[in-house]
C-alpha atoms as a printed R data frame, in Angstrom:
    type eleno elety resid chain resno       x      y       z
1   ATOM     1    CA   MET     A     1  -0.088  0.042  -0.331
2   ATOM     2    CA   THR     A     2   1.160  3.614  -0.952
3   ATOM     3    CA   CYS     A     3   1.538  6.394   1.274
4   ATOM     4    CA   ALA     A     4  -1.537  8.135  -1.056
5   ATOM     5    CA   GLU     A     5  -4.434  5.234  -0.950
6   ATOM     6    CA   LEU     A     6  -3.545  5.049   2.923
7   ATOM     7    CA   GLU     A     7  -4.759  8.640   3.025
8   ATOM     8    CA   ILE     A     8  -7.680  7.642   1.379
9   ATOM     9    CA   LEU     A     9  -8.525  4.787   3.698
10  ATOM    10    CA   LEU     A    10  -7.375  6.795   6.937
11  ATOM    11    CA   CYS     A    11 -10.925  8.282   7.750
12  ATOM    12    CA   ASP     A    12 -12.277  4.814   7.513
13  ATOM    13    CA   TYR     A    13  -9.805  3.316   9.404
14  ATOM    14    CA   THR     A    14 -10.107  5.888  12.216
15  ATOM    15    CA   ASP     A    15 -14.079  5.181  12.240
16  ATOM    16    CA   GLY     A    16 -13.687  2.159  12.422
17  ATOM    17    CA   THR     A    17 -15.459  1.137   8.877
18  ATOM    18    CA   LEU     A    18 -12.894 -0.338   7.099
19  ATOM    19    CA   PRO     A    19 -13.251 -4.017   5.739
20  ATOM    20    CA   ALA     A    20 -10.235 -6.800   7.360
21  ATOM    21    CA   GLU     A    21  -8.178 -7.345   4.548
22  ATOM    22    CA   GLU     A    22  -7.395 -3.123   3.931
23  ATOM    23    CA   ARG     A    23  -7.117 -2.953   7.525
24  ATOM    24    CA   THR     A    24  -4.614 -5.663   7.948
25  ATOM    25    CA   ALA     A    25  -2.717 -3.712   4.670
26  ATOM    26    CA   LEU     A    26  -3.787 -0.527   6.307
27  ATOM    27    CA   GLU     A    27  -2.210 -1.295   9.627
28  ATOM    28    CA   SER     A    28   1.094 -2.902   8.204
29  ATOM    29    CA   HIS     A    29   2.144  0.052   6.360
30  ATOM    30    CA   LEU     A    30   1.736  2.250   9.388
31  ATOM    31    CA   ALA     A    31   4.120 -0.069  11.042
32  ATOM    32    CA   GLY     A    32   6.845  0.376   8.125
33  ATOM    33    CA   CYS     A    33   6.118  4.402   7.628
34  ATOM    34    CA   PRO     A    34   7.224  6.773  10.413
35  ATOM    35    CA   ALA     A    35   5.444  9.700   8.475
36  ATOM    36    CA   CYS     A    36   1.729  7.851   7.602
37  ATOM    37    CA   ALA     A    37   1.854  6.520  11.525
38  ATOM    38    CA   GLN     A    38   2.462 10.306  12.880
39  ATOM    39    CA   LEU     A    39  -0.484 11.626  10.321
40  ATOM    40    CA   ALA     A    40  -2.658  8.401  11.725
41  ATOM    41    CA   ALA     A    41  -1.873  9.292  15.290
42  ATOM    42    CA   ASP     A    42  -2.610 13.234  14.761
43  ATOM    43    CA   ILE     A    43  -5.817 12.058  13.270
44  ATOM    44    CA   ALA     A    44  -6.581 10.040  15.750
45  ATOM    45    CA   GLY     A    45  -6.096 12.385  18.689
46  ATOM    46    CA   VAL     A    46  -7.825 15.199  16.744
47  ATOM    47    CA   THR     A    47 -10.864 12.545  16.404
48  ATOM    48    CA   ALA     A    48 -10.750 11.536  20.405
49  ATOM    49    CA   PHE     A    49 -10.919 15.755  20.954
50  ATOM    50    CA   ILE     A    50 -13.644 16.251  18.987
51  ATOM    51    CA   GLU     A    51 -15.683 13.163  20.684
52  ATOM    52    CA   THR     A    52 -14.705 15.138  24.192
53  ATOM    53    CA   VAL     A    53 -17.274 18.100  23.300
54  ATOM    54    CA   ALA     A    54 -20.569 17.640  24.384
55  ATOM    55    CA   THR     A    55 -23.597 18.063  22.537
56  ATOM    56    CA   ILE     A    56 -25.709 20.899  22.408
57  ATOM    57    CA   GLU     A    57 -29.468 20.948  21.970
58  ATOM    58    CA   PRO     A    58 -30.709 23.942  20.796
59  ATOM    59    CA   PRO     A    59 -33.348 25.965  23.013
60  ATOM    60    CA   ALA     A    60 -36.882 24.674  22.683
61  ATOM    61    CA   GLU     A    61 -38.022 28.690  22.190
62  ATOM    62    CA   LEU     A    62 -36.209 28.516  18.766
63  ATOM    63    CA   VAL     A    63 -37.191 25.815  17.505
64  ATOM    64    CA   THR     A    64 -40.883 27.243  18.033
65  ATOM    65    CA   ARG     A    65 -40.143 30.448  16.741
66  ATOM    66    CA   ILE     A    66 -38.413 29.078  13.784
67  ATOM    67    CA   LEU     A    67 -41.943 26.569  13.173
68  ATOM    68    CA   HIS     A    68 -44.222 29.754  13.807
69  ATOM    69    CA   GLN     A    69 -42.247 32.426  11.347
70  ATOM    70    CA   ILE     A    70 -42.072 29.502   8.489
71  ATOM    71    CA   PRO     A    71 -45.284 28.004   8.805
72  ATOM    72    CA   ASP     A    72 -45.415 27.069   4.434
73  ATOM    73    CA   GLY     A    73 -41.515 26.543   4.492
74  ATOM    74    CA   LYS     A    74 -41.272 30.584   2.930
75  ATOM    75    CA   GLN     A    75 -39.688 33.086   5.187
76  ATOM    76    CA   ALA     A    76 -41.581 35.359   6.036
77  ATOM    77    CA   GLU     A    77 -41.244 39.098   4.638
78  ATOM    78    CA   ARG     A    78 -40.984 42.404   6.376
79  ATOM    79    CA   ARG     A    79 -41.995 45.492   4.943
80  ATOM    80    CA   SER     A    80 -39.994 48.618   5.576
81  ATOM    81    CA   TRP     A    81 -41.899 52.078   5.688
82  ATOM    82    CA   TRP     A    82 -41.173 52.921   3.278
83  ATOM    83    CA   ALA     A    83 -42.254 50.638   1.189
84  ATOM    84    CA   LYS     A    84 -45.827 49.957   2.690
85  ATOM    85    CA   LEU     A    85 -45.852 53.976   1.933
86  ATOM    86    CA   GLY     A    86 -45.104 53.067  -2.161
87  ATOM    87    CA   GLY     A    87 -47.486 49.814  -2.117
88  ATOM    88    CA   GLY     A    88 -44.307 47.925  -3.502
89  ATOM    89    CA   TRP     A    89 -43.865 49.292  -6.099
90  ATOM    90    CA   LEU     A    90 -40.630 51.171  -5.304
91  ATOM    91    CA   GLN     A    91 -39.456 47.642  -3.814
92  ATOM    92    CA   GLY     A    92 -38.657 46.050  -7.444
93  ATOM    93    CA   VAL     A    93 -36.877 49.387  -8.875
94  ATOM    94    CA   LEU     A    94 -34.600 49.321  -5.652
95  ATOM    95    CA   GLN     A    95 -33.092 45.906  -6.416
96  ATOM    96    CA   PRO     A    96 -29.002 45.838  -6.902
97  ATOM    97    CA   ARG     A    97 -29.404 45.002 -10.851
98  ATOM    98    CA   TYR     A    98 -31.040 47.733 -11.187
99  ATOM    99    CA   VAL     A    99 -29.892 50.189  -9.306
100 ATOM   100    CA   MET     A   100 -26.092 49.152 -10.462
101 ATOM   101    CA   GLY     A   101 -27.987 49.787 -14.127
102 ATOM   102    CA   MET     A   102 -29.071 52.833 -13.209
103 ATOM   103    CA   ALA     A   103 -25.339 54.049 -11.808
104 ATOM   104    CA   MET     A   104 -23.713 52.517 -14.977
105 ATOM   105    CA   THR     A   105 -26.241 54.860 -17.428
106 ATOM   106    CA   ILE     A   106 -25.384 57.914 -16.072
107 ATOM   107    CA   LEU     A   107 -21.596 57.092 -15.800
108 ATOM   108    CA   SER     A   108 -22.019 56.866 -19.494
109 ATOM   109    CA   PHE     A   109 -23.660 59.192 -20.065
110 ATOM   110    CA   SER     A   110 -21.612 62.020 -18.129
111 ATOM   111    CA   MET     A   111 -18.828 59.777 -20.309
112 ATOM   112    CA   LEU     A   112 -20.615 61.060 -23.684
113 ATOM   113    CA   ALA     A   113 -21.052 64.652 -21.987
114 ATOM   114    CA   ARG     A   114 -17.193 65.360 -21.443
115 ATOM   115    CA   PHE     A   115 -16.135 63.545 -25.056
116 ATOM   116    CA   ALA     A   116 -19.021 65.926 -27.008
117 ATOM   117    CA   HIS     A   117 -17.370 68.520 -24.841
118 ATOM   118    CA   ILE     A   118 -21.446 69.740 -23.528
119 ATOM   119    CA   PRO     A   119 -19.771 72.142 -20.383
120 ATOM   120    CA   ASP     A   120 -20.023 71.534 -16.714
121 ATOM   121    CA   ARG     A   121 -23.168 73.073 -16.222
122 ATOM   122    CA   PRO     A   122 -27.434 72.373 -15.371
123 ATOM   123    CA   LEU     A   123 -28.699 70.701 -18.356
124 ATOM   124    CA   ARG     A   124 -30.720 71.988 -20.184
125 ATOM   125    CA   PRO     A   125 -33.550 70.303 -23.025
126 ATOM   126    CA   SER     A   126 -31.389 71.430 -26.047
127 ATOM   127    CA   ASP     A   127 -28.327 70.009 -24.364
128 ATOM   128    CA   LEU     A   128 -29.826 66.586 -25.020
129 ATOM   129    CA   ASP     A   129 -31.325 66.839 -28.551
130 ATOM   130    CA   PRO     A   130 -30.011 63.803 -30.202
131 ATOM   131    CA   VAL     A   131 -29.191 66.378 -33.694
132 ATOM   132    CA   LYS     A   132 -26.994 68.444 -31.763
133 ATOM   133    CA   ALA     A   133 -25.279 65.320 -29.441
134 ATOM   134    CA   TRP     A   134 -24.284 63.832 -32.663
135 ATOM   135    CA   GLN     A   135 -23.232 66.329 -34.636
136 ATOM   136    CA   SER     A   136 -20.675 67.435 -31.541
137 ATOM   137    CA   ILE     A   137 -19.445 63.529 -31.379
138 ATOM   138    CA   ASP     A   138 -18.879 63.380 -35.613
139 ATOM   139    CA   ASP     A   139 -17.285 67.211 -35.323
140 ATOM   140    CA   ARG     A   140 -14.763 65.824 -32.411
141 ATOM   141    CA   GLY     A   141 -14.027 62.183 -33.916
142 ATOM   142    CA   HIS     A   142 -13.333 64.063 -37.900
143 ATOM   143    CA   ARG     A   143 -11.014 66.145 -35.766
144 ATOM   144    CA   ILE     A   144  -9.182 63.636 -33.905
145 ATOM   145    CA   TRP     A   145  -8.732 61.742 -37.174
146 ATOM   146    CA   ASP     A   146  -7.483 64.683 -39.230
147 ATOM   147    CA   HIS     A   147  -4.746 65.231 -36.396
148 ATOM   148    CA   ALA     A   148  -4.141 60.956 -36.138
149 ATOM   149    CA   MET     A   149  -3.603 61.845 -40.060
150 ATOM   150    CA   LYS     A   150  -1.043 65.308 -40.188
151 ATOM   151    CA   TYR     A   151   1.086 63.012 -37.091
152 ATOM   152    CA   TYR     A   152   1.337 60.246 -38.829
153 ATOM   153    CA   ASP     A   153   2.212 61.777 -42.564
154 ATOM   154    CA   ASN     A   154   4.370 64.215 -40.807
155 ATOM   155    CA   LEU     A   155   6.486 61.349 -39.363
156 ATOM   156    CA   ARG     A   156   9.982 61.055 -40.408
157 ATOM   157    CA   LEU     A   157  10.344 57.333 -40.731
158 ATOM   158    CA   VAL     A   158   7.092 57.315 -42.930
159 ATOM   159    CA   ILE     A   159   8.368 60.139 -45.369
160 ATOM   160    CA   GLU     A   160  11.503 58.246 -45.566
161 ATOM   161    CA   ILE     A   161   9.616 55.098 -46.776
162 ATOM   162    CA   GLN     A   162   7.320 57.071 -49.235
163 ATOM   163    CA   SER     A   163  10.575 58.473 -50.380
164 ATOM   164    CA   ARG     A   164  12.366 55.310 -51.212
165 ATOM   165    CA   LEU     A   165   8.884 53.261 -52.683
166 ATOM   166    CA   LYS     A   166   8.812 56.203 -55.478
167 ATOM   167    CA   GLU     A   167  12.241 55.846 -56.193
168 ATOM   168    CA   TRP     A   168  11.600 52.322 -56.744
169 ATOM   169    CA   THR     A   169   8.490 52.705 -58.587
170 ATOM   170    CA   ASP     A   170  10.277 55.227 -60.583
171 ATOM   171    CA   GLN     A   171  13.610 53.009 -61.792
172 ATOM   172    CA   ASP     A   172  11.132 50.206 -62.517
173 ATOM   173    CA   GLN     A   173   9.277 52.619 -64.857
174 ATOM   174    CA   ILE     A   174  12.284 53.314 -66.169
175 ATOM   175    CA   VAL     A   175  13.778 49.843 -67.007
176 ATOM   176    CA   ASP     A   176  10.405 48.851 -68.061
177 ATOM   177    CA   SER     A   177  10.137 51.733 -70.935
178 ATOM   178    CA   SER     A   178  13.707 51.250 -72.004
179 ATOM   179    CA   PRO     A   179  13.949 49.458 -75.492
180 ATOM   180    CA   ARG     A   180  14.708 45.831 -75.136
181 ATOM   181    CA   LYS     A   181  17.488 43.441 -77.257
182 ATOM   182    CA   PRO     A   182  16.115 40.952 -79.093
183 ATOM   183    CA   ASP     A   183  16.691 37.563 -77.835
184 ATOM   184    CA   ALA     A   184  19.315 35.184 -79.368
185 ATOM   185    CA   GLY     A   185  16.724 32.531 -79.362
186 ATOM   186    CA   THR     A   186  13.854 34.497 -81.044
187 ATOM   187    CA   SER     A   187  11.964 33.717 -84.427
188 ATOM   188    CA   GLU     A   188  13.971 36.255 -86.644
189 ATOM   189    CA   ASN     A   189  17.303 34.897 -85.735
190 ATOM   190    CA   LYS     A   190  16.233 30.933 -86.551
191 ATOM   191    CA   ARG     A   191  15.795 31.858 -90.116
């Protein structure tokens, strides 16, 4: 028996539910392996200590209270004063997923407003006009694109690559436009 197999069977051995042939194999391994013997002694000590603890009975009124509060298996629902006042319609809205959704919506709108350069002042209905908001976002996008293209076109590396490519294409055009000499294997030389 290996140490891993012993660890699997050790709980059954401690409880006394291990079959006889496995018990003898386990005990022979414990006699030859000091590490496993120490582990078995530790587990036996913990089990003995746990058995010394007195069993605590729950108070009778606890069981009675539980049985009266949950007569049909469902927990009794306590309504707060604002739920009683609102008639319960507000309870569905104030669930965590809806509150988090509202918070994320407000955050998204504030990020869009900052991106669209809507000034930090109290909002007016004209500020929320979808046409104006889209025009502002579109204008800002075009400005960013133009700025990026201007930066890209002015990079020294890009200018060098473009000039080299132009030189190579010019050389290819010169070579392609030059007259060719007839080859020795053409039909004119075979006559």
